[in-house]
N, C-alpha and C positions, 0 to 999 in steps of 0.2 A: 275387167268387169264389164258386163253388158248392162246398160242402164235404160230405164223407161220401157220395160217389156209390158205390153198390154194386149188383151184380146181385141179383135176388131169391133166388138160390141161396145167397147168403152169409147165414147165420142168426146167426152169432156170429164173433168173432175171438179168437185165442188166442196166447199167447206172443209171439214176435217179430212176428207179424202185427199186434199192437196198436200197433206203432210206425208203421204205414202208415195214412194218412188220405187216400184218393183225392179229388182236387179238380180243378176246371175253372176256369181263369182266363177273364175276359171272357165270361161265360156268360149264357144266358137260361134261364128255367124257366117252363113252362106248367102252370098248375093248372086243372083242369076239374071243375066241381062240387066234390066233396070228395076228389079223388084227384090224384096227380101224373100228368099226361098225357104230357109229354115235356120234354126239355132238350137243350141243345147250346151251341156257341160262337156268339157274335154274328155272326161272319163267315159263318155258315151258317144264320142265322135264317130260317124260312119266312115267307111273306107272310101275316101274321095280321091280321085286321080285326075291328073292333067288340069289342075286348077292353079290360078295365080294366088299366092298366099301372102298375107301381111302379118308379121309378128307384132302383136300388140301387148306383149308382156309388160306388166306394170302400168298399162294405160287403161283408159276408160273409153268405151265406145257407146255413144248415145245418139239419138236422132238429131238431125239438123234443126236449127232454130227456125221457127215459123213467125215471121214478122208481119203482123196483120194490119199495120197502119204506117204507111209511108207516103211521102210526096217526092219520091226519088227523081222524077222527071221535072227538072226546073232549069232555068237559064242563069248562068253567072252565080253570084253569091251576094250576101248582104253583110259583109264584115264591118261596114261603116256603122250600121245599126248596132252591132255588137259594141263598138266603141261608144256610141251614143248612150247606150244603157249603162255602161261603166261610168259615164259622165252624168248620170242622174235621170235620164229620160225613161219613162215606162214604155212597155210594149204598146199600150193604148195611145200614148202621146205620140210615139213614132208613127203609128198608123194614121192618126188624125192629121199629121203633117205631110201625108203623101207617101210614107214609107210602108213597111209591112207587105201585105199581100198585093196591094196595088203596085208597089215598086217591082215586085217579082213579075207581075203581069205585064208591065211595060217591057221588061227585058225579054220575056218569053215571046211576046207578040212580034218582036223585032228579030227573033232568032229563027233560022230556017229549020225545017224538020230534020235535015241531015246533021246539022250542028247540034241540035238538041239531042239527037240519038247518040252522037259521039260523047257528049258530056255525061249523059245518063249511063251509057255503057260502062264508063270507067267506074262510076259509083257502084253499079251492079256487080262488076267483077270484084271489087274490093269487099263488098259484103258477103259474096259467095265464099271468098277466101277466109272470111271471119266466121263462117259456119252457117250462114243463112241458106236454107234449102227451099223455102217457099216464101213468097212476098206479095203483099198487096201494094198497088201503086194508084194513087188518086190523081185526078186532074185538079183544076181549081186555080191554076195560075194563068189561065188563058182569058177567061171572062168574056170571050167572044165565041161564037159558034165555031169558027174555023180554028181558032187557037186551042179551044178545049178538045176538039177532035184531033188536032195535031199532037197534043200530049198523049191522048189515049192510043193513037196509032203507034207512037214511039214505044209505049208500054207493051203493046201487043207484039211489036217487032222484037223487042228485047227478049220476051219469053220464047219466041220462035227460034231466034238465033242461039240463045244460050241454054235451051232445053231445061228451063226451070219453071216451076209452077208459079205463074203470076196471075193474080186476080186484079181486075181493073175496076175502079170506082169513079163514077161521074160526080164531080164536086163543083158544078157550076155555081152553086150557092155557097161560095167560099167568102165572097165579099161583094159589095155593090160597086161596079165600075164607075168612074167619074162621070161618064156621059149619062148615067142613070141616077145621079146623085139626088135629084128631086123627083124621081119617078121609079121608086122601088117596085111598084106594081107592074110597071112596064118590063122591068128586068125579070121579075118572077114569071111573067107571061113568056118571055123569051126562053128562060130556063126550062119551063114546063112544056113548052111547045116546040119551037124550031130546034133547039139544042137536043132535047131528048129524042125527038123524031129522027134527026139525022144520025145521032149516035147509035140509036137502035137499028137503023137501016144498015149500018156497017158492022153491027155486032161488036161495038168497041168497048162496052162496059158490062160488068156483071152486077154492079151495085150502084145505088144512088146515095149521096151523102149531102149533108147540109150543116153549116156552122151555126148552131142555135145558140145565140149569145147576144147580150145587149150591144146595140150599135151595129149588129149584123143582121140576123134573121130571127124573127119572133117564133113563139110556139105555133101560132096560127100559120105563119109562113112555112114552118117545118112540116106541118100536116099537109099543106097544099102541095109541097114538093114531093113528099113521100107518097102521097096518093097518086100524083101524076106519074111518078116512077113506077108504081105498081102496074099501071095501065100498059107501060112499055116493057114489063117483065123484069124490072130492076128491083131487087130486094134492098131494104133500107139498112144503112149504117150511118151513125150520126156522131158529129162533134157536139158534145154537150157538157155543161157545167165546168168549163175551163176557168171562168172567172165568176160566174153567177149561177145560182140554182133558181131556175125560173119555170120549171115544169117540163123541161125538154125530155127528161128521162121517161116520165110516165107517157108522154106523147109518142116517144120512140117505141116503147113497149106496146102501146096500143096499135102501132103500125107494124108489129111483128119484126122489129129491127133485129138483124143478126147480131149486131154489137152496138154498144154505146161507149164512146171513147173520150178520154180525158178524165172527167169526174174528179178534178182536183177539189171542187167544192161539192159536198154531198150531204143531203139531209136524210132524216129518218124516213121521210115520205118517199124519197128516191129509192132507198134500199127496199122499202115495202113494195114499191112498184116492180122492182126487179125479181122479187121472190115469186116463185111459181110461174116464171116466164122462161122462155127459151133464149133470152137475150144475154149475150156475154158482155160483162163489164171489162173494159180494156184500159189499163193504166199505161201512161207514157212518161216514165220517170226521167228520161233524158231531157224532156221539155221543161220539167220542173227544175232540174239541175241547171240548165242553161239560162232560164229566165229568172231563177231565184224566186219562184212562186211555190205555194204549198204543194206537197206531194199528195197524190190520190190516197185516201185513207184505206189502204189495202187491208189492214187488220179488221176494220169494221165490216168490210165487204165479206171477207172470208169467214169471220166469226159469226156472220149472219147466215151462214150456210150457202153462200153464193160462190160461183166460180169466179176466176179472175185470169185474164190474159195480160201479157206484157208485150209491148211493141216499142219501136224506136221513135216514131213520128219524124223520121228523117226528112228534113226540109231546110231551106236556106235561112229562115228567119228565127225559128224558135228551137230547133234541134238539128244542127248540121252534123249529124253522125248517124250512121246506120249500123253501129256496132252493137249487136244483141248481147255480146258478152258483157259490155259495160252496162247495158240496161238491166241484165240479171244481177250484176253486182250492186248497182245503185238501188235496186228494189230491196236487196237484203240489207244494205247499209242504212238507207234512209227511210224505207217503208216497213222495215222489221219483218220482212218475209224470211222464212227459213230457206236454206238452199233447195230443199225438196219442193217447197211451194213455188219458188221462183223458176225452177227448171220445168215444173209442170205448166206454169203460166206461159213459159216461152216456147213450149213444144206442143203438147196435145191440146191445150186450151187456145193457143195461137192458131193452130190448124182449124179448130172449130170456128173461130172468129172469121175465117176466110171461106168456110164451107168446104174444107179439105180434110175433114176427119177420117174419111175412108181411105186416104192415100198418104197422109203425112202425119208427123207429130209423135210417132212412137215406133218402137221396134216390134213390128207385127208382121207375121207372115202375109204376104200379098201386098203390103204397102210399098211405096217407092223406096228404092235403095239409096236413101239420103242419110248419111251418117257423118258424125264428127268423131275423129280419133284424137284424143288428147295426147299431150306429152306424158312422160312418166310423172304422175302427181300422186300425192298420198291419199286423196279422196276427192269426191265430186264437190265437197264443200270448199276445196281449195280454189275452184274456179272463181266464185265471187270474192273469196278472201284475198287472193292475189290479183286484185282488180286492175293493176297497171301492167300486168305481164301478159304476154301472148302464150297461152297454154294449149292452143290447138296445134297439133302436129300435122294432121292430114284431113282432108275433106273429100268425101265421096258424094257425087251428085248423079242421081239416076244410074248408079252402078259404075260410074267412071271416076277414077282418081283425078282430082283437080290439081 
């Protein structure tokens, strides 16, 4: 079966459209160089010679996962905080005592670019094997100009070496570093000035992001950062409504954000703000799973006629996994998405949330030859159903078997 066949004109799917997953039984697919050349039914296969063939009998071929929200470049890990949460501390309490993002920033600042690349490369290779064919990587664990740039340089280098579509996002406004504890305005000036200017000068980022949340950055701070990013050519993506609904969604839409991510807490006003916008809501179910916080109300979003994307939020503190298969399964199990909705959210809508609709996210002539070949399974619904099994047999990235 060939799954997720779309015309190039389909950039994303919304509302009831998400229940539709176009497929072709008994099909063939021709990949030429690094793009999808053509496909069709076996009864009408052309006379093709001198080709390398793969027998996919009983298997499903679908586009690679598009993971639109990760923090894959980080130093070390935070397993002690995992134990602290088991022992009763909240994410916010851990952060207040010097853990969380600040903990990761200290480790990253002390790690060389070469070592940071080596750690991140292992993670990237793992998620590629798990079917991810396009990925966004944020900074935000540097919190100094040089360390933020170091993270983004590593992300760019990963994309070049492994020939995978990587979008980079500047997230200097992830937390307020200790040296600016009593001078948030001074740190905002640094983020909006020196940091953005130097990052733009090396073309290190595609997007700008901000953690709009109580104790981090306000709605007014968010507007200031997004407006500054616009001057440097960075489109907005935002962390909003993870713990608090405080108007960040409407502010993001006003700033033409490509996506609003997290949304574990969502109001009717937030949904109204997203309607008639071009902003993609992005749910991060593995974060909710790991932190034991509420899940994004996916049904309310989709039933309001909106689109939805799924991403992993791969990071050391709140989602130490980049496994999109688990994200898809968790969305079905805990957020009540149908398999069709979850696969759409993890492919074509994920591509949209990275600005990659023209090249990734569906089986479309002319798009990148990035596909997943499953093992012999009874249906695509078996992928989220058998959530603990590895049901991917082979992965093709840019026309090459990994």
